[in-house]
Structures are given as C-alpha cells and as structure tokens.
Backbone of each chain as ProteinMPNN parsed JSONL, in Angstrom:
{"seq_chain_A": "MIMETAFMDIVPGKELEFEAAMDKAKAVVAQAKGFHVIHVHRGVEKPSTYLIAIGWDTLEDHMVGFRESELFTQWRGLIGPFFANAPEVTHWNLFD", "coords_chain_A": {"N_chain_A": [[90.501, 81.587, 110.872], [92.584, 81.572, 108.023], [94.193, 84.173, 106.806], [95.7, 84.371, 103.513], [97.877, 87.292, 101.903], [98.986, 88.423, 99.198], [101.086, 90.208, 97.11], [100.636, 91.939, 94.239], [102.93, 92.984, 91.631], [102.007, 94.967, 88.621], [102.413, 94.354, 84.911], [102.933, 98.207, 83.781], [100.548, 99.952, 82.593], [99.448, 97.653, 81.957], [97.089, 97.071, 83.662], [94.156, 96.854, 83.61], [94.086, 94.501, 82.072], [94.294, 92.975, 83.35], [93.085, 92.892, 85.485], [90.719, 92.296, 84.536], [91.291, 89.388, 84.134], [90.963, 88.871, 86.699], [88.643, 88.777, 87.66], [87.778, 86.596, 86.677], [89.66, 84.863, 87.431], [89.241, 84.835, 89.626], [87.256, 83.167, 90.539], [87.785, 80.818, 90.1], [89.439, 80.67, 92.157], [87.341, 80.294, 93.88], [86.096, 77.76, 94.115], [87.663, 76.028, 94.996], [88.779, 73.897, 97.968], [88.023, 74.75, 101.38], [88.203, 77.276, 100.583], [86.829, 80.946, 101.719], [86.64, 83.362, 101.071], [87.47, 86.189, 98.565], [89.631, 89.583, 98.074], [89.914, 91.75, 96.632], [92.771, 94.789, 95.872], [93.851, 98.189, 94.864], [96.453, 99.346, 94.422], [97.273, 103.175, 96.216], [98.749, 104.736, 96.339], [101.389, 102.948, 94.439], [99.71, 102.192, 91.497], [99.283, 100.154, 89.714], [100.452, 98.172, 91.512], [98.728, 95.598, 93.087], [96.963, 94.47, 95.994], [95.708, 91.196, 97.186], [93.664, 89.487, 99.261], [92.847, 86.583, 100.552], [90.807, 84.191, 102.118], [91.272, 81.34, 103.732], [90.418, 78.102, 105.272], [92.554, 76.315, 106.638], [96.367, 76.747, 106.113], [97.05, 74.776, 105.29], [95.009, 74.403, 103.385], [95.409, 76.185, 101.272], [98.302, 76.435, 100.647], [98.872, 73.352, 99.785], [96.206, 72.191, 99.143], [95.055, 73.869, 97.048], [97.44, 74.909, 95.904], [98.501, 72.736, 94.608], [96.6, 72.017, 93.284], [94.577, 71.402, 89.904], [93.122, 73.844, 89.564], [94.655, 75.869, 90.655], [96.797, 76.16, 88.611], [94.969, 76.988, 86.374], [94.531, 79.548, 87.485], [96.786, 80.439, 87.848], [97.475, 80.83, 85.508], [95.657, 82.593, 84.406], [95.933, 85.029, 85.619], [98.748, 85.348, 85.609], [100.344, 86.243, 83.15], [100.547, 89.39, 83.394], [102.363, 89.906, 85.497], [104.786, 91.962, 86.953], [106.928, 90.92, 88.427], [107.085, 88.202, 90.4], [105.023, 87.228, 93.098], [104.388, 88.351, 95.929], [103.775, 86.269, 98.885], [102.206, 86.085, 102.095], [101.46, 84.716, 105.063], [98.849, 84.53, 107.503], [97.315, 84.254, 110.755], [94.076, 85.693, 111.436], [93.276, 87.641, 114.157], [90.654, 89.237, 114.875]], "CA_chain_A": [[90.45, 81.432, 109.755], [93.989, 82.176, 108.164], [94.337, 84.876, 105.926], [96.998, 84.906, 102.338], [97.915, 88.293, 101.24], [99.604, 88.431, 98.166], [101.219, 91.566, 96.314], [101.021, 91.74, 93.193], [103.187, 94.409, 90.78], [101.57, 94.61, 87.315], [102.955, 95.018, 84.156], [102.614, 99.044, 84.031], [99.565, 99.479, 81.458], [98.217, 95.952, 82.126], [95.95, 97.091, 84.728], [92.634, 96.974, 83.148], [93.795, 93.585, 81.414], [95.183, 92.149, 85.051], [91.774, 93.449, 86.442], [89.362, 91.872, 84.02], [91.589, 88.589, 84.199], [91.325, 88.39, 87.925], [87.25, 88.963, 87.781], [87.747, 85.271, 85.662], [90.599, 84.097, 88.427], [88.12, 84.771, 91.14], [85.392, 81.802, 89.866], [88.311, 79.662, 89.913], [89.775, 79.855, 93.766], [86.6, 80.297, 94.53], [86.051, 76.534, 93.909], [88.802, 75.298, 95.874], [88.443, 73.319, 99.101], [88.452, 75.633, 102.356], [88.406, 78.806, 100.365], [85.814, 81.737, 102.286], [86.292, 85.305, 100.314], [88.691, 86.992, 98.591], [89.28, 90.863, 98.456], [90.977, 92.591, 95.648], [92.663, 95.95, 96.52], [94.299, 98.516, 93.902], [97.278, 100.356, 95.412], [96.792, 104.178, 95.8], [100.623, 105.367, 96.303], [101.443, 102.52, 93.538], [98.568, 101.988, 91.195], [100.551, 98.824, 89.488], [100.141, 97.587, 92.868], [97.328, 94.55, 93.881], [96.85, 93.408, 97.184], [94.927, 90.147, 96.865], [93.736, 89.405, 100.192], [92.499, 85.303, 100.366], [90.695, 83.846, 103.407], [91.161, 79.86, 104.324], [89.655, 77.476, 106.514], [93.658, 76.301, 107.318], [97.608, 76.983, 105.452], [97.242, 73.327, 104.031], [93.929, 74.403, 102.215], [95.837, 77.057, 100.344], [99.322, 75.723, 100.203], [98.709, 72.129, 99.436], [94.959, 71.394, 98.215], [95.108, 74.765, 95.883], [98.588, 75.055, 95.042], [98.442, 71.489, 93.612], [95.256, 71.092, 92.319], [94.966, 72.279, 88.584], [92.925, 75.349, 89.773], [95.843, 76.704, 90.599], [97.184, 75.724, 86.914], [93.736, 77.188, 85.589], [94.041, 80.786, 88.525], [98.198, 81.365, 87.73], [97.36, 80.781, 83.56], [94.829, 83.747, 83.604], [96.853, 86.639, 86.224], [100.363, 85.607, 85.645], [100.572, 86.978, 82.149], [100.749, 90.14, 83.74], [103.202, 89.8, 86.89], [105.95, 92.448, 86.638], [107.785, 90.152, 89.22], [106.557, 87.204, 91.473], [104.15, 88.114, 93.982], [104.955, 88.373, 97.817], [102.798, 85.539, 99.811], [102.156, 85.818, 103.546], [99.937, 83.825, 105.906], [98.193, 85.72, 108.611], [96.332, 84.413, 111.772], [93.026, 86.643, 111.899], [92.443, 87.896, 115.424], [89.373, 89.594, 114.765]], "C_chain_A": [[92.073, 82.328, 109.218], [93.553, 82.779, 106.65], [95.454, 84.958, 104.362], [96.554, 86.118, 101.966], [99.064, 88.381, 100.538], [99.679, 90.208, 97.384], [101.783, 91.137, 95.618], [101.202, 92.786, 92.154], [102.756, 93.562, 89.597], [102.54, 95.241, 86.413], [102.368, 96.917, 84.12], [101.623, 98.889, 82.58], [98.396, 98.734, 80.846], [97.277, 96.267, 83.017], [94.643, 96.437, 84.447], [92.77, 95.45, 82.802], [93.568, 92.442, 83.03], [93.316, 91.671, 85.756], [90.718, 92.219, 85.442], [89.978, 89.993, 84.291], [91.629, 88.042, 85.888], [89.585, 88.077, 88.337], [87.469, 87.269, 87.429], [88.503, 84.619, 86.805], [89.812, 84.099, 89.814], [87.465, 83.465, 91.885], [86.439, 80.825, 90.298], [88.759, 79.696, 91.285], [88.993, 79.805, 93.952], [85.838, 78.483, 94.661], [87.251, 75.424, 95.095], [88.378, 74.867, 97.606], [88.845, 74.391, 100.208], [88.499, 77.484, 101.99], [87.232, 79.527, 101.218], [85.678, 83.044, 101.499], [87.799, 85.626, 100.263], [88.621, 88.211, 98.201], [90.323, 91.435, 97.809], [90.827, 94.064, 95.492], [94.175, 96.435, 95.367], [95.17, 99.528, 94.615], [97.244, 102.009, 95.12], [98.238, 105.584, 95.28], [101.461, 104.561, 94.986], [100.466, 102.504, 92.461], [98.89, 100.695, 90.477], [100.348, 97.631, 90.386], [99.268, 96.871, 93.063], [97.905, 94.586, 95.281], [95.784, 92.8, 97.117], [94.61, 89.278, 98.949], [92.363, 87.76, 99.913], [92.15, 84.661, 102.032], [90.408, 82.132, 103.154], [90.521, 79.436, 105.197], [91.307, 77.44, 107.28], [94.557, 76.414, 105.726], [97.08, 76.036, 104.883], [96.168, 73.645, 102.761], [94.452, 75.45, 101.068], [97.326, 76.386, 99.964], [99.293, 74.064, 99.439], [97.339, 71.704, 98.652], [94.52, 72.419, 97.167], [96.414, 74.719, 95.093], [98.854, 73.888, 94.162], [97.512, 70.979, 93.304], [95.662, 72.16, 90.43], [94.016, 73.151, 88.491], [94.089, 76.215, 90.109], [96.685, 76.503, 88.984], [96.671, 77.442, 86.128], [94.367, 78.977, 86.676], [96.061, 81.368, 87.841], [98.099, 81.736, 85.922], [97.053, 82.829, 83.771], [95.318, 84.747, 83.951], [98.268, 86.458, 86.018], [100.96, 86.299, 84.753], [101.339, 89.079, 82.45], [101.153, 90.783, 85.011], [104.225, 90.854, 86.226], [107.23, 91.842, 87.482], [106.656, 88.666, 89.738], [106.342, 87.754, 92.432], [104.155, 87.788, 95.243], [103.947, 87.99, 98.603], [102.834, 85.677, 101.191], [101.164, 85.448, 103.865], [99.895, 84.681, 107.268], [96.9, 85.003, 109.413], [95.433, 85.68, 112.035], [92.798, 86.592, 113.058], [90.587, 88.481, 115.249], [88.709, 90.275, 113.662]], "O_chain_A": [[92.57, 83.316, 109.76], [92.924, 82.255, 105.73], [96.057, 86.031, 104.375], [95.374, 86.357, 101.707], [100.141, 88.419, 101.133], [98.794, 91.043, 97.196], [102.778, 90.413, 95.634], [100.26, 93.44, 91.707], [102.87, 92.357, 89.376], [103.277, 96.191, 86.679], [101.197, 96.987, 84.495], [101.798, 98.039, 81.707], [97.414, 98.807, 80.108], [96.432, 95.374, 83.078], [94.201, 95.514, 85.131], [91.761, 94.812, 83.103], [92.847, 91.518, 83.407], [92.731, 90.687, 86.209], [90.063, 91.357, 86.027], [89.075, 89.239, 84.653], [92.209, 87.016, 86.246], [89.297, 87.252, 89.205], [87.134, 86.659, 88.445], [87.889, 83.643, 87.237], [89.926, 83.37, 90.8], [87.273, 83.014, 93.014], [85.979, 79.879, 90.938], [88.495, 78.632, 91.844], [89.025, 78.833, 94.706], [84.972, 78.311, 95.52], [87.267, 74.333, 95.665], [87.693, 75.619, 98.3], [89.93, 74.95, 100.05], [88.704, 78.474, 102.692], [86.424, 78.666, 101.564], [84.612, 83.647, 101.375], [88.76, 85.535, 101.027], [87.476, 88.431, 97.806], [91.446, 91.611, 98.282], [89.803, 94.686, 95.208], [95.123, 95.713, 95.059], [94.694, 100.428, 95.306], [97.192, 102.33, 93.932], [98.486, 106.533, 94.536], [102.22, 105.31, 94.371], [100.183, 103.685, 92.662], [98.401, 99.882, 91.262], [100.139, 96.458, 90.077], [98.388, 97.648, 93.435], [99.091, 94.71, 95.587], [94.755, 93.464, 96.994], [95.465, 88.656, 99.579], [91.309, 87.852, 99.282], [92.976, 84.646, 102.944], [89.458, 81.732, 102.48], [89.976, 80.194, 105.998], [91.542, 78.189, 108.228], [94.045, 76.291, 104.613], [96.526, 76.311, 103.819], [96.317, 73.318, 101.584], [93.855, 75.478, 99.992], [97.39, 75.799, 98.883], [99.903, 73.942, 98.377], [97.382, 70.973, 97.663], [93.669, 72.035, 96.364], [96.477, 74.53, 93.878], [99.388, 74.042, 93.064], [97.351, 69.786, 93.049], [96.46, 73.011, 90.037], [93.796, 73.479, 87.325], [94.209, 77.342, 89.626], [97.148, 77.609, 88.703], [97.28, 78.407, 85.667], [94.718, 79.661, 85.715], [96.363, 82.513, 87.504], [98.576, 82.699, 85.322], [97.728, 83.82, 83.493], [95.407, 85.642, 83.111], [99.011, 87.412, 86.249], [101.942, 86.976, 85.057], [102.234, 89.7, 81.875], [100.645, 91.771, 85.542], [104.524, 90.682, 85.044], [108.378, 92.219, 87.248], [105.557, 88.408, 89.246], [107.062, 88.648, 92.878], [103.817, 86.634, 95.507], [103.188, 88.825, 99.095], [103.902, 85.199, 101.573], [100.081, 85.631, 103.31], [100.786, 85.306, 107.844], [95.749, 85.066, 108.981], [95.863, 86.611, 112.715], [92.127, 85.627, 113.424], [89.576, 87.875, 115.605], [87.507, 90.529, 113.729]]}, "seq_chain_B": "MIMETAFMDIVPGKELEFEAAMDKAKAVVAQAKGFHVIHVHRGVEKPSTYLIAIGWDTLEDHMVGFRESELFTQWRGLIGPFFANAPEVTHWNLFD", "coords_chain_B": {"N_chain_B": [[85.755, 102.911, 99.326], [88.341, 103.033, 101.039], [91.502, 101.721, 102.493], [93.431, 101.031, 104.851], [97.064, 99.915, 104.667], [99.113, 98.348, 107.567], [102.018, 96.857, 107.979], [103.44, 95.837, 110.874], [106.788, 95.22, 113.184], [107.58, 93.393, 115.545], [109.07, 93.755, 118.831], [110.873, 90.922, 119.366], [109.506, 88.618, 121.737], [107.758, 90.132, 122.91], [105.18, 90.356, 122.166], [102.631, 89.442, 123.042], [102.059, 91.915, 125.274], [102.126, 93.656, 122.958], [99.609, 93.274, 122.082], [97.853, 93.478, 123.615], [97.966, 95.882, 124.206], [97.403, 96.922, 121.666], [94.552, 96.189, 121.674], [93.232, 97.781, 123.542], [94.216, 100.462, 121.811], [92.513, 100.04, 119.279], [90.179, 100.804, 119.882], [90.461, 103.83, 120.07], [90.884, 104.072, 117.491], [89.033, 103.847, 117.002], [87.184, 105.6, 117.21], [87.862, 108.021, 115.293], [86.797, 110.07, 112.708], [85.397, 108.681, 110.047], [86.232, 106.658, 110.305], [85.893, 102.928, 109.387], [86.413, 100.107, 110.205], [88.735, 97.599, 111.655], [91.144, 95.156, 111.479], [92.728, 93.181, 112.712], [95.765, 91.416, 112.476], [98.435, 88.336, 112.833], [101.52, 87.138, 111.499], [102.149, 84.2, 110.366], [104.315, 83.227, 108.835], [106.34, 84.592, 109.809], [106.436, 85.134, 113.102], [106.229, 87.584, 114.973], [105.546, 89.713, 113.449], [102.87, 91.804, 112.624], [99.907, 92.556, 110.659], [97.93, 95.048, 110.023], [95.126, 96.37, 109.25], [93.208, 99.114, 108.514], [89.891, 100.432, 107.836], [88.908, 103.32, 105.926], [86.637, 106.182, 105.186], [87.725, 108.128, 103.869], [91.37, 108.768, 102.392], [92.059, 111.177, 103.631], [90.908, 111.153, 105.343], [92.179, 109.861, 107.187], [94.693, 109.936, 106.855], [95.04, 113.249, 107.146], [92.312, 113.77, 109.233], [92.824, 111.83, 110.908], [95.959, 111.328, 111.567], [96.438, 114.136, 112.142], [95.523, 114.272, 114.627], [94.713, 114.2, 118.089], [94.169, 111.413, 119.172], [95.437, 110.145, 118.142], [97.743, 110.588, 118.445], [97.492, 109.421, 121.078], [96.852, 106.764, 120.277], [99.495, 105.856, 119.157], [101.111, 106.416, 121.194], [100.044, 104.129, 122.989], [101.02, 101.598, 120.955], [103.326, 101.893, 120.314], [105.735, 101.853, 121.642], [106.651, 98.876, 121.293], [106.668, 98.396, 118.771], [109.625, 97.749, 117.108], [110.502, 98.569, 114.653], [110.11, 100.797, 111.84], [106.468, 101.141, 111.064], [105.372, 100.167, 108.205], [103.219, 101.866, 106.071], [100.745, 101.731, 103.853], [98.087, 102.439, 101.416], [94.896, 101.516, 99.979], [92.418, 100.993, 97.502], [89.357, 99.11, 97.82], [87.951, 97.012, 95.389], [86.355, 95.153, 95.92]], "CA_chain_B": [[86.031, 102.808, 100.974], [90.144, 103.224, 101.307], [92.507, 100.287, 103.21], [94.73, 101.271, 104.754], [97.571, 98.613, 105.597], [100.465, 98.778, 108.199], [103.235, 95.934, 108.352], [104.39, 96.165, 112.34], [107.795, 94.394, 113.383], [107.745, 94.137, 117.41], [110.108, 93.371, 119.319], [110.647, 89.766, 119.939], [109.519, 88.82, 123.114], [106.586, 91.397, 123.538], [104.022, 90.202, 121.42], [101.684, 89.211, 124.176], [101.652, 93.394, 125.634], [101.341, 94.233, 122.122], [98.36, 92.73, 121.971], [96.664, 94.119, 124.831], [98.03, 97.298, 123.841], [96.58, 96.648, 120.239], [92.928, 95.827, 122.066], [93.175, 98.993, 123.745], [94.153, 101.37, 120.816], [91.157, 99.506, 118.564], [88.71, 102.295, 121.041], [91.167, 105.015, 120.468], [91.053, 105.089, 116.659], [87.627, 103.566, 115.985], [86.558, 107.489, 117.832], [88.182, 108.577, 114.293], [86.081, 110.392, 111.641], [85.931, 108.527, 108.454], [87.222, 105.439, 111.06], [84.734, 101.93, 108.844], [86.822, 99.124, 110.676], [90.047, 97.322, 112.08], [90.943, 93.805, 111.517], [94.359, 92.677, 113.441], [96.454, 89.497, 111.913], [99.206, 88.063, 113.128], [102.307, 86.625, 110.853], [102.452, 82.783, 110.32], [105.435, 83.03, 108.754], [107.471, 85.89, 110.932], [104.82, 85.257, 114.382], [106.686, 89.272, 115.812], [104.768, 90.745, 112.431], [101.506, 91.471, 112.187], [99.089, 92.903, 109.765], [96.769, 95.891, 110.584], [93.922, 96.883, 108.429], [91.877, 99.989, 108.91], [89.047, 100.464, 106.28], [88.243, 104.565, 106.168], [85.89, 106.753, 104.068], [88.483, 108.803, 102.717], [92.711, 108.657, 102.353], [91.944, 112.32, 103.978], [89.963, 110.619, 107.073], [93.227, 109.002, 108.049], [96.239, 110.991, 106.985], [94.928, 114.292, 107.91], [91.821, 113.384, 110.105], [93.48, 110.943, 112.245], [97.162, 111.268, 111.775], [96.655, 115.252, 112.999], [94.538, 114.238, 115.814], [95.011, 113.619, 119.817], [93.645, 110.131, 118.431], [96.929, 109.551, 116.7], [99.038, 110.893, 119.629], [96.989, 108.083, 121.847], [96.938, 105.223, 119.38], [100.864, 106.084, 118.887], [101.221, 106.271, 122.635], [99.964, 102.561, 123.239], [101.442, 100.472, 120.345], [104.817, 102.826, 119.456], [106.946, 101.314, 122.592], [106.63, 97.351, 120.684], [108.053, 98.525, 117.274], [110.889, 96.956, 116.233], [110.88, 99.466, 113.44], [108.864, 101.846, 111.853], [106.075, 100.187, 110.41], [105.181, 99.952, 106.758], [101.852, 102.113, 105.942], [100.27, 101.442, 102.405], [96.941, 102.951, 100.831], [94.746, 100.735, 98.806], [91.248, 101.111, 96.915], [88.991, 98.243, 97.836], [87.496, 96.931, 94.823], [84.73, 93.935, 96.265]], "C_chain_B": [[87.886, 102.667, 100.46], [90.491, 102.076, 102.304], [93.19, 100.877, 103.443], [95.756, 100.045, 105.202], [98.793, 99.148, 106.268], [100.747, 97.83, 108.503], [103.723, 96.672, 109.938], [105.232, 95.1, 113.182], [107.031, 94.553, 114.797], [108.737, 93.378, 117.696], [109.702, 91.871, 119.967], [110.11, 89.329, 121.371], [108.042, 89.22, 124.021], [105.116, 91.683, 122.917], [102.805, 90.046, 122.005], [100.796, 91.005, 124.521], [101.297, 93.941, 124.602], [100.291, 94.496, 122.099], [97.213, 92.959, 122.404], [97.106, 95.698, 124.592], [96.907, 97.592, 122.57], [94.596, 96.996, 120.549], [92.544, 98.0, 122.099], [92.989, 100.615, 122.812], [92.921, 101.259, 119.483], [90.361, 100.673, 118.924], [89.245, 103.578, 120.381], [90.889, 105.123, 118.673], [89.705, 104.762, 115.923], [86.744, 104.86, 116.481], [87.064, 108.071, 116.144], [87.032, 109.018, 113.373], [86.125, 109.667, 110.711], [85.962, 106.853, 108.588], [85.611, 104.535, 110.445], [84.758, 100.554, 109.999], [88.234, 98.736, 111.211], [90.416, 96.234, 112.156], [92.92, 93.865, 111.715], [94.355, 91.379, 113.3], [97.632, 89.727, 112.101], [100.138, 86.92, 112.135], [102.372, 85.011, 111.536], [104.095, 82.451, 110.337], [106.666, 83.659, 109.966], [105.928, 85.942, 111.665], [105.599, 87.043, 114.945], [105.921, 89.947, 114.802], [103.253, 90.177, 112.811], [101.424, 92.712, 111.079], [97.672, 93.629, 109.866], [96.068, 96.297, 109.354], [92.768, 97.351, 108.752], [90.968, 100.454, 107.348], [88.474, 102.353, 106.417], [87.711, 104.924, 104.844], [86.721, 107.283, 102.613], [90.222, 108.928, 102.889], [93.088, 109.723, 102.81], [91.7, 112.372, 105.142], [91.48, 110.247, 107.771], [94.765, 109.732, 107.864], [96.195, 112.179, 107.368], [94.088, 114.24, 109.396], [93.133, 112.916, 111.301], [94.887, 111.202, 112.496], [97.874, 112.661, 112.456], [96.093, 115.723, 114.103], [95.936, 113.892, 117.092], [95.105, 112.523, 119.096], [95.046, 109.389, 118.595], [97.825, 109.523, 118.246], [98.735, 109.255, 120.868], [97.144, 106.972, 121.681], [98.427, 105.23, 119.611], [101.377, 105.312, 120.234], [101.117, 104.853, 123.438], [100.772, 101.634, 123.06], [102.63, 100.97, 120.332], [106.269, 101.359, 120.374], [107.117, 99.898, 122.12], [107.003, 97.404, 119.439], [109.367, 98.114, 117.539], [111.214, 98.022, 115.383], [109.503, 100.456, 113.151], [107.685, 101.081, 110.741], [105.44, 100.694, 108.98], [103.914, 100.568, 106.348], [101.886, 102.323, 104.517], [98.712, 101.734, 102.628], [96.583, 101.79, 99.926], [92.726, 101.26, 98.609], [90.914, 99.892, 97.301], [88.149, 98.272, 96.432], [86.409, 96.125, 94.63], [85.322, 93.475, 97.957]], "O_chain_B": [[88.294, 102.118, 99.437], [89.548, 101.558, 102.901], [93.831, 101.476, 102.58], [95.344, 99.232, 106.03], [99.444, 100.098, 105.834], [100.026, 97.365, 109.385], [104.234, 97.784, 110.069], [104.644, 94.216, 113.805], [106.217, 95.411, 115.14], [109.226, 92.491, 116.995], [108.756, 91.591, 120.704], [110.573, 90.072, 122.236], [107.522, 88.879, 125.083], [104.301, 92.6, 123.022], [101.843, 90.557, 121.431], [99.642, 91.339, 124.253], [100.342, 94.714, 124.678], [99.821, 95.634, 122.091], [96.066, 92.808, 121.984], [96.33, 96.599, 124.911], [95.891, 98.287, 122.585], [93.764, 97.676, 119.948], [92.063, 98.884, 121.389], [92.159, 101.513, 122.951], [92.532, 102.244, 118.856], [89.949, 101.44, 118.054], [88.395, 104.434, 120.135], [90.656, 106.281, 118.328], [89.311, 105.131, 114.817], [85.603, 105.0, 116.042], [86.157, 108.83, 115.802], [86.17, 108.145, 113.28], [87.201, 109.874, 110.149], [85.829, 106.01, 107.702], [84.495, 104.974, 110.722], [83.771, 100.045, 110.53], [89.011, 99.691, 111.208], [90.03, 95.843, 113.258], [93.871, 94.361, 111.11], [93.58, 90.491, 113.656], [98.171, 90.795, 111.811], [99.589, 85.834, 111.95], [102.56, 84.683, 112.707], [104.834, 81.872, 111.133], [107.528, 83.132, 110.669], [104.85, 86.4, 111.284], [104.647, 87.557, 115.533], [105.485, 91.007, 115.253], [102.709, 89.107, 113.085], [102.295, 93.501, 110.712], [96.577, 93.068, 109.818], [96.788, 96.561, 108.39], [91.731, 96.786, 109.099], [91.372, 100.696, 106.211], [87.495, 102.506, 107.146], [87.995, 104.415, 103.76], [86.646, 107.144, 101.392], [90.354, 109.384, 104.025], [94.306, 109.886, 102.732], [92.037, 113.237, 105.95], [91.671, 110.463, 108.967], [95.657, 109.938, 108.687], [97.188, 112.544, 107.997], [94.64, 114.496, 110.466], [93.913, 113.454, 112.087], [95.165, 111.327, 113.689], [98.976, 112.749, 112.998], [96.03, 116.864, 114.562], [97.13, 113.594, 117.115], [96.054, 112.458, 118.314], [95.433, 108.327, 119.084], [98.351, 108.595, 118.862], [99.528, 108.401, 121.264], [97.487, 106.143, 122.524], [98.698, 104.401, 120.481], [101.833, 104.179, 120.383], [101.903, 104.506, 124.32], [101.291, 100.919, 123.918], [103.34, 99.964, 120.347], [107.102, 100.544, 119.979], [108.094, 99.49, 122.748], [107.668, 96.486, 118.96], [109.949, 98.468, 118.565], [112.386, 98.395, 115.437], [108.478, 100.741, 113.771], [108.072, 100.527, 109.712], [105.032, 101.855, 108.949], [103.138, 99.629, 106.169], [102.791, 102.939, 103.954], [98.11, 101.42, 103.655], [97.402, 101.155, 99.262], [92.019, 101.749, 99.49], [91.889, 99.141, 97.299], [87.624, 99.349, 96.152], [85.644, 96.153, 93.666], [84.662, 92.703, 98.653]]}, "name": "protein", "num_of_chains": 2, "seq": "MIMETAFMDIVPGKELEFEAAMDKAKAVVAQAKGFHVIHVHRGVEKPSTYLIAIGWDTLEDHMVGFRESELFTQWRGLIGPFFANAPEVTHWNLFDMIMETAFMDIVPGKELEFEAAMDKAKAVVAQAKGFHVIHVHRGVEKPSTYLIAIGWDTLEDHMVGFRESELFTQWRGLIGPFFANAPEVTHWNLFD"}
C-alpha cells in the first residue's frame, strides 16, 4: 500500500468549519478507485495544522485516478476554501 | 491517542542498514509505557527519507516517559548513526 500524507495549514479560526467540510470530503475520496483508508490528525504544537493520511493501492490511483477525476474537484471544493496555503503532499511505501 | 510523526533523513547509501537497525529499535520503543503502535514508511519521492509514526496514550508518555528513559538511549543509539540531520518530530491528535 502507498500512503499519501498531506499537511494542511488552515486559516486560523476556520478549524471547526474545516473539520465539518473534511467529514463530507472523506465520503468523496472514499469513492475513488484504489482507496483504502483515511486518517485525519490535528496538530498539537500547531492546532491550525492537520495531517491527512490516505492509503492507496498504487501511486497512480492517487495521482492519476483520483487527481484527474471529478471526485477530486468535489474534494478540493469542500476543503480548499480553508487552506492558508497549498498542502504539502508526499507519498510513502508502508513497511509495516 | 496521540500520534508522533518523525521525519528522518538518512545518509544516502545507508538506507538498508538503517532499516535493519529500525527493526531492532522497534522492539525497544515497544517496551515504553503508553506505547500503542509504530508504522515505518519509506519516501517515494525521496527514498532516503522515512516517516515514522508512533501512537502513544499521552504526549507525556512520549516526551517524558520515553525520552527521559534508558529505552530512548537505546533507540537513538541504534538509529541515530544513520541520520543525515536531526529528525523533525511533531505530535497530532488522531480524529479517526
């Protein structure tokens, strides 16, 4: 499995609205081909920062299948308005 | 549960030695009070980068209980020699 991590800096004061939007966005990404799991974490040191971890079958399932789909437009439309800046996205091979 | 994330940049060429050391280090940290789980990931974009995610009962279990214990000395002694620079450690509240 490939893990995608996305660090999202949210506009301060908009955290609860972002969390409500993310609840809806989770149901959108979950429809994508190759999707396994999503974990949402909120920063302890920086509470306006979130770490989103999404498990995919393959890198292509994320970067092509999801990113180029209408589902991505819906996902970004829900959560994008709360971003303070562009998310930092990285991919990882999960060892165990 | 609190998730600790540690980004570790490893000296290029030392990745396999680091992974063997991490296998031993996992058994060390697993003895700490409040430890739940450890996940080891290797970077796709930067294969000498690792993301270590460790679940703890509380922030203090990591920052005080583990960091100030002999177990931490063992942990760092195993994996520290392979660091290209200091790990970047962050804590997160896991939503779901």
